[in-house]
N, CA, C and O atoms as CSV, one atom per row, in Angstrom:
chain,resi,resn,atom,element,x,y,z
A,1,MET,N,N,21.827,100.463,61.600
A,1,MET,CA,C,20.989,99.406,62.151
A,1,MET,C,C,20.776,99.698,63.638
A,1,MET,O,O,21.742,99.914,64.370
A,2,PRO,N,N,19.532,99.705,64.082
A,2,PRO,CA,C,19.248,100.024,65.489
A,2,PRO,C,C,19.919,99.073,66.478
A,2,PRO,O,O,20.351,99.506,67.547
A,3,LYS,N,N,20.013,97.805,66.146
A,3,LYS,CA,C,20.632,96.842,67.063
A,3,LYS,C,C,22.101,97.201,67.290
A,3,LYS,O,O,22.598,97.135,68.415
A,4,GLN,N,N,22.784,97.577,66.222
A,4,GLN,CA,C,24.190,97.964,66.353
A,4,GLN,C,C,24.313,99.254,67.146
A,4,GLN,O,O,25.239,99.404,67.944
A,5,GLU,N,N,23.387,100.192,66.938
A,5,GLU,CA,C,23.391,101.441,67.700
A,5,GLU,C,C,23.184,101.156,69.183
A,5,GLU,O,O,23.837,101.766,70.030
A,6,LEU,N,N,22.283,100.235,69.499
A,6,LEU,CA,C,22.059,99.857,70.896
A,6,LEU,C,C,23.317,99.261,71.510
A,6,LEU,O,O,23.677,99.590,72.640
A,7,LYS,N,N,23.981,98.391,70.773
A,7,LYS,CA,C,25.211,97.779,71.286
A,7,LYS,C,C,26.288,98.830,71.502
A,7,LYS,O,O,27.028,98.774,72.485
A,8,SER,N,N,26.377,99.790,70.584
A,8,SER,CA,C,27.359,100.858,70.713
A,8,SER,C,C,27.065,101.732,71.937
A,8,SER,O,O,27.974,102.076,72.693
A,9,LEU,N,N,25.801,102.085,72.126
A,9,LEU,CA,C,25.416,102.870,73.296
A,9,LEU,C,C,25.686,102.101,74.584
A,9,LEU,O,O,26.137,102.675,75.575
A,10,PHE,N,N,25.409,100.809,74.563
A,10,PHE,CA,C,25.645,99.995,75.753
A,10,PHE,C,C,27.140,99.939,76.074
A,10,PHE,O,O,27.524,99.979,77.243
A,11,GLN,N,N,27.975,99.849,75.052
A,11,GLN,CA,C,29.420,99.849,75.296
A,11,GLN,C,C,29.858,101.183,75.894
A,11,GLN,O,O,30.695,101.210,76.796
A,12,ARG,N,N,29.303,102.283,75.403
A,12,ARG,CA,C,29.609,103.594,75.992
A,12,ARG,C,C,29.165,103.641,77.443
A,12,ARG,O,O,29.856,104.204,78.291
A,13,LEU,N,N,28.008,103.047,77.730
A,13,LEU,CA,C,27.509,103.004,79.106
A,13,LEU,C,C,28.472,102.217,79.986
A,13,LEU,O,O,28.789,102.643,81.096
A,14,ARG,N,N,28.934,101.080,79.501
A,14,ARG,CA,C,29.908,100.275,80.255
A,14,ARG,C,C,31.192,101.064,80.521
A,14,ARG,O,O,31.775,100.979,81.601
A,15,ASP,N,N,31.618,101.831,79.520
A,15,ASP,CA,C,32.843,102.619,79.664
A,15,ASP,C,C,32.681,103.732,80.695
A,15,ASP,O,O,33.633,104.068,81.399
A,16,HIS,N,N,31.485,104.304,80.788
A,16,HIS,CA,C,31.234,105.407,81.705
A,16,HIS,C,C,30.865,104.943,83.112
A,16,HIS,O,O,30.940,105.728,84.058
A,17,LEU,N,N,30.477,103.708,83.260
A,17,LEU,CA,C,30.099,103.180,84.578
A,17,LEU,C,C,31.024,102.007,84.907
A,17,LEU,O,O,30.637,100.847,84.764
A,18,PRO,N,N,32.240,102.313,85.346
A,18,PRO,CA,C,33.201,101.250,85.645
A,18,PRO,C,C,32.663,100.286,86.699
A,18,PRO,O,O,31.971,100.686,87.635
A,19,GLU,N,N,32.995,99.012,86.526
A,19,GLU,CA,C,32.488,97.987,87.442
A,19,GLU,C,C,32.870,98.264,88.883
A,19,GLU,O,O,32.108,97.935,89.792
A,20,GLY,N,N,34.024,98.858,89.115
A,20,GLY,CA,C,34.460,99.150,90.468
A,20,GLY,C,C,33.584,100.171,91.170
A,20,GLY,O,O,33.551,100.227,92.400
A,21,GLU,N,N,32.871,100.983,90.388
A,21,GLU,CA,C,31.997,102.005,90.960
A,21,GLU,C,C,30.536,101.581,90.978
A,21,GLU,O,O,29.699,102.280,91.550
A,22,ALA,N,N,30.216,100.454,90.363
A,22,ALA,CA,C,28.834,99.998,90.271
A,22,ALA,C,C,28.461,99.130,91.476
A,22,ALA,O,O,29.256,98.318,91.948
A,23,SER,N,N,27.244,99.322,91.954
A,23,SER,CA,C,26.735,98.495,93.049
A,23,SER,C,C,26.358,97.116,92.503
A,23,SER,O,O,26.339,96.907,91.290
A,24,ALA,N,N,26.064,96.198,93.387
A,24,ALA,CA,C,25.637,94.859,92.968
A,24,ALA,C,C,24.358,94.949,92.134
A,24,ALA,O,O,24.216,94.235,91.141
A,25,GLN,N,N,23.435,95.816,92.528
A,25,GLN,CA,C,22.182,96.014,91.789
A,25,GLN,C,C,22.473,96.536,90.382
A,25,GLN,O,O,21.896,96.062,89.404
A,26,GLN,N,N,23.368,97.512,90.291
A,26,GLN,CA,C,23.709,98.090,88.994
A,26,GLN,C,C,24.379,97.060,88.093
A,26,GLN,O,O,24.101,97.008,86.895
A,27,LYS,N,N,25.255,96.244,88.659
A,27,LYS,CA,C,25.910,95.182,87.885
A,27,LYS,C,C,24.885,94.182,87.368
A,27,LYS,O,O,24.968,93.734,86.225
A,28,MET,N,N,23.913,93.834,88.217
A,28,MET,CA,C,22.869,92.898,87.805
A,28,MET,C,C,22.062,93.485,86.643
A,28,MET,O,O,21.776,92.787,85.670
A,29,LEU,N,N,21.696,94.761,86.744
A,29,LEU,CA,C,20.928,95.409,85.678
A,29,LEU,C,C,21.741,95.491,84.383
A,29,LEU,O,O,21.203,95.284,83.295
A,30,MET,N,N,23.022,95.789,84.501
A,30,MET,CA,C,23.878,95.829,83.314
A,30,MET,C,C,23.965,94.445,82.664
A,30,MET,O,O,23.959,94.332,81.439
A,31,ASP,N,N,24.046,93.402,83.480
A,31,ASP,CA,C,24.069,92.036,82.947
A,31,ASP,C,C,22.762,91.713,82.234
A,31,ASP,O,O,22.772,91.074,81.182
A,32,GLN,N,N,21.635,92.153,82.799
A,32,GLN,CA,C,20.336,91.917,82.158
A,32,GLN,C,C,20.269,92.624,80.810
A,32,GLN,O,O,19.783,92.062,79.828
A,33,ILE,N,N,20.759,93.857,80.771
A,33,ILE,CA,C,20.748,94.608,79.513
A,33,ILE,C,C,21.641,93.911,78.482
A,33,ILE,O,O,21.257,93.761,77.323
A,34,ALA,N,N,22.817,93.493,78.905
A,34,ALA,CA,C,23.728,92.788,77.990
A,34,ALA,C,C,23.077,91.522,77.461
A,34,ALA,O,O,23.230,91.191,76.285
A,35,TYR,N,N,22.356,90.815,78.311
A,35,TYR,CA,C,21.688,89.586,77.899
A,35,TYR,C,C,20.624,89.868,76.840
A,35,TYR,O,O,20.434,89.072,75.921
A,36,HIS,N,N,19.937,90.994,76.967
A,36,HIS,CA,C,18.922,91.363,75.984
A,36,HIS,C,C,19.531,91.735,74.640
A,36,HIS,O,O,18.875,91.605,73.606
A,37,LEU,N,N,20.759,92.190,74.644
A,37,LEU,CA,C,21.424,92.574,73.404
A,37,LEU,C,C,22.212,91.399,72.838
A,37,LEU,O,O,23.316,91.564,72.319
A,38,HIS,N,N,21.630,90.222,72.945
A,38,HIS,CA,C,22.269,88.985,72.500
A,38,HIS,C,C,22.358,88.944,70.972
A,38,HIS,O,O,21.718,89.724,70.266
A,39,ASP,N,N,23.162,88.021,70.502
A,39,ASP,CA,C,23.317,87.856,69.059
A,39,ASP,C,C,22.049,87.261,68.453
A,39,ASP,O,O,21.338,86.481,69.086
A,40,GLU,N,N,21.791,87.653,67.214
A,40,GLU,CA,C,20.629,87.098,66.532
A,40,GLU,C,C,20.822,85.600,66.382
A,40,GLU,O,O,21.943,85.115,66.226
A,41,GLY,N,N,19.733,84.886,66.431
A,41,GLY,CA,C,19.785,83.443,66.368
A,41,GLY,C,C,19.751,82.806,67.749
A,41,GLY,O,O,19.469,81.615,67.884
A,42,SER,N,N,20.040,83.604,68.775
A,42,SER,CA,C,19.938,83.117,70.149
A,42,SER,C,C,18.507,83.308,70.618
A,42,SER,O,O,17.804,84.180,70.107
A,43,PRO,N,N,18.058,82.506,71.584
A,43,PRO,CA,C,16.683,82.687,72.059
A,43,PRO,C,C,16.509,84.037,72.752
A,43,PRO,O,O,17.433,84.547,73.385
A,44,ASP,N,N,15.322,84.600,72.624
A,44,ASP,CA,C,15.035,85.863,73.287
A,44,ASP,C,C,14.990,85.662,74.784
A,44,ASP,O,O,14.476,84.652,75.266
A,45,PRO,N,N,15.533,86.629,75.531
A,45,PRO,CA,C,15.496,86.529,76.989
A,45,PRO,C,C,14.082,86.706,77.533
A,45,PRO,O,O,13.188,87.214,76.856
A,46,VAL,N,N,13.916,86.278,78.751
A,46,VAL,CA,C,12.625,86.424,79.419
A,46,VAL,C,C,12.633,87.694,80.263
A,46,VAL,O,O,13.612,88.440,80.263
A,47,ASP,N,N,11.549,87.935,80.974
A,47,ASP,CA,C,11.424,89.136,81.804
A,47,ASP,C,C,12.550,89.217,82.811
A,47,ASP,O,O,13.090,88.179,83.195
A,48,PRO,N,N,12.926,90.401,83.254
A,48,PRO,CA,C,12.340,91.683,82.893
A,48,PRO,C,C,12.760,92.101,81.482
A,48,PRO,O,O,13.788,91.666,80.963
A,49,SER,N,N,11.940,92.949,80.885
A,49,SER,CA,C,12.200,93.380,79.519
A,49,SER,C,C,13.423,94.291,79.461
A,49,SER,O,O,13.883,94.805,80.481
A,50,LEU,N,N,13.932,94.476,78.267
A,50,LEU,CA,C,15.071,95.370,78.069
A,50,LEU,C,C,14.721,96.772,78.551
A,50,LEU,O,O,15.502,97.403,79.263
A,51,ARG,N,N,13.546,97.258,78.162
A,51,ARG,CA,C,13.116,98.598,78.574
A,51,ARG,C,C,13.045,98.697,80.098
A,51,ARG,O,O,13.511,99.681,80.672
A,52,SER,N,N,12.477,97.703,80.751
A,52,SER,CA,C,12.367,97.716,82.217
A,52,SER,C,C,13.741,97.729,82.877
A,52,SER,O,O,13.952,98.423,83.871
A,53,SER,N,N,14.666,96.964,82.325
A,53,SER,CA,C,16.016,96.902,82.890
A,53,SER,C,C,16.722,98.250,82.746
A,53,SER,O,O,17.383,98.709,83.677
A,54,VAL,N,N,16.581,98.884,81.577
A,54,VAL,CA,C,17.225,100.184,81.361
A,54,VAL,C,C,16.596,101.237,82.265
A,54,VAL,O,O,17.304,102.050,82.860
A,55,GLU,N,N,15.268,101.226,82.371
A,55,GLU,CA,C,14.591,102.198,83.240
A,55,GLU,C,C,15.018,102.029,84.699
A,55,GLU,O,O,15.233,103.017,85.402
A,56,ALA,N,N,15.139,100.793,85.151
A,56,ALA,CA,C,15.574,100.538,86.530
A,56,ALA,C,C,17.005,101.020,86.743
A,56,ALA,O,O,17.325,101.589,87.787
A,57,LEU,N,N,17.860,100.793,85.755
A,57,LEU,CA,C,19.242,101.242,85.867
A,57,LEU,C,C,19.308,102.768,85.941
A,57,LEU,O,O,20.057,103.316,86.750
A,58,ILE,N,N,18.535,103.452,85.110
A,58,ILE,CA,C,18.509,104.915,85.139
A,58,ILE,C,C,18.116,105.402,86.527
A,58,ILE,O,O,18.764,106.285,87.090
A,59,GLY,N,N,17.060,104.827,87.071
A,59,GLY,CA,C,16.613,105.224,88.404
A,59,GLY,C,C,17.684,105.013,89.457
A,59,GLY,O,O,17.760,105.762,90.431
A,60,ASP,N,N,18.505,104.002,89.265
A,60,ASP,CA,C,19.522,103.662,90.249
A,60,ASP,C,C,20.803,104.497,90.117
A,60,ASP,O,O,21.516,104.696,91.100
A,61,ILE,N,N,21.097,104.989,88.894
A,61,ILE,CA,C,22.378,105.675,88.688
A,61,ILE,C,C,22.275,107.175,88.457
A,61,ILE,O,O,23.296,107.862,88.487
A,62,GLU,N,N,21.086,107.705,88.229
A,62,GLU,CA,C,21.024,109.091,87.772
A,62,GLU,C,C,21.570,110.107,88.767
A,62,GLU,O,O,22.055,111.156,88.344
A,63,THR,N,N,21.514,109.848,90.050
A,63,THR,CA,C,22.044,110.790,91.034
A,63,THR,C,C,23.570,110.740,91.104
A,63,THR,O,O,24.231,111.778,91.071
A,64,ASP,N,N,24.124,109.540,91.198
A,64,ASP,CA,C,25.571,109.393,91.373
A,64,ASP,C,C,26.358,109.383,90.064
A,64,ASP,O,O,27.543,109.715,90.050
A,65,HIS,N,N,25.710,109.005,88.973
A,65,HIS,CA,C,26.395,108.879,87.677
A,65,HIS,C,C,25.552,109.522,86.571
A,65,HIS,O,O,25.018,108.813,85.717
A,66,PRO,N,N,25.424,110.854,86.573
A,66,PRO,CA,C,24.533,111.516,85.602
A,66,PRO,C,C,24.932,111.300,84.144
A,66,PRO,O,O,24.057,111.222,83.281
A,67,LYS,N,N,26.226,111.201,83.847
A,67,LYS,CA,C,26.636,110.968,82.455
A,67,LYS,C,C,26.213,109.576,81.997
A,67,LYS,O,O,25.751,109.398,80.870
A,68,SER,N,N,26.372,108.605,82.868
A,68,SER,CA,C,25.946,107.242,82.536
A,68,SER,C,C,24.434,107.184,82.374
A,68,SER,O,O,23.930,106.490,81.490
A,69,ALA,N,N,23.713,107.902,83.213
A,69,ALA,CA,C,22.254,107.939,83.104
A,69,ALA,C,C,21.831,108.556,81.774
A,69,ALA,O,O,20.859,108.107,81.167
A,70,ALA,N,N,22.549,109.580,81.317
A,70,ALA,CA,C,22.229,110.208,80.032
A,70,ALA,C,C,22.416,109.216,78.883
A,70,ALA,O,O,21.617,109.191,77.947
A,71,ILE,N,N,23.461,108.405,78.953
A,71,ILE,CA,C,23.677,107.385,77.922
A,71,ILE,C,C,22.557,106.353,77.968
A,71,ILE,O,O,22.057,105.934,76.925
A,72,ALA,N,N,22.159,105.939,79.172
A,72,ALA,CA,C,21.061,104.973,79.318
A,72,ALA,C,C,19.757,105.558,78.765
A,72,ALA,O,O,18.952,104.836,78.177
A,73,LYS,N,N,19.552,106.855,78.953
A,73,LYS,CA,C,18.352,107.497,78.390
A,73,LYS,C,C,18.403,107.484,76.865
A,73,LYS,O,O,17.366,107.365,76.213
A,74,ASN,N,N,19.602,107.605,76.293
A,74,ASN,CA,C,19.741,107.488,74.835
A,74,ASN,C,C,19.348,106.086,74.367
A,74,ASN,O,O,18.767,105.919,73.295
A,75,ILE,N,N,19.670,105.091,75.178
A,75,ILE,CA,C,19.272,103.718,74.854
A,75,ILE,C,C,17.741,103.637,74.822
A,75,ILE,O,O,17.167,103.041,73.911
A,76,LEU,N,N,17.078,104.244,75.828
A,76,LEU,CA,C,15.610,104.248,75.835
A,76,LEU,C,C,15.041,104.935,74.612
A,76,LEU,O,O,14.051,104.470,74.047
A,77,GLU,N,N,15.650,106.037,74.190
A,77,GLU,CA,C,15.173,106.758,73.002
A,77,GLU,C,C,15.328,105.895,71.750
A,77,GLU,O,O,14.457,105.891,70.880
A,78,THR,N,N,16.427,105.173,71.667
A,78,THR,CA,C,16.645,104.287,70.532
A,78,THR,C,C,15.615,103.160,70.539
A,78,THR,O,O,15.080,102.794,69.492
A,79,LEU,N,N,15.340,102.616,71.717
A,79,LEU,CA,C,14.309,101.571,71.828
A,79,LEU,C,C,12.962,102.104,71.369
A,79,LEU,O,O,12.237,101.422,70.644
A,80,ALA,N,N,12.620,103.321,71.785
A,80,ALA,CA,C,11.347,103.925,71.405
A,80,ALA,C,C,11.278,104.116,69.888
A,80,ALA,O,O,10.226,103.916,69.281
A,81,SER,N,N,12.399,104.503,69.280
A,81,SER,CA,C,12.397,104.751,67.841
A,81,SER,C,C,12.191,103.473,67.029
A,81,SER,O,O,11.758,103.529,65.878
A,82,ILE,N,N,12.502,102.323,67.627
A,82,ILE,CA,C,12.278,101.065,66.908
A,82,ILE,C,C,11.045,100.321,67.433
A,82,ILE,O,O,10.800,99.166,67.084
A,83,GLY,N,N,10.289,101.007,68.270
A,83,GLY,CA,C,9.009,100.445,68.717
A,83,GLY,C,C,9.093,99.484,69.876
A,83,GLY,O,O,8.218,98.633,70.034
A,84,ILE,N,N,10.120,99.597,70.688
A,84,ILE,CA,C,10.257,98.708,71.849
A,84,ILE,C,C,10.021,99.512,73.106
A,84,ILE,O,O,10.087,98.968,74.209
């Protein structure tokens, strides 16, 4: 299931980008992404979109945290495969 794959990738991203090393901006983007991966039955979040949040996070972390950026890019690929 793509939703479960997204949650799994997001957990890997959290594991690779420890909160102690994340900037306030990065923490905010991670919170936005987590909010988008809410449980079914909950209302859909508003803007920014999940894709926009992941893209912004990639731009912010790719220099200092290349492994985390690679995981975030996998999230984008998964989103693309399900049409998001």
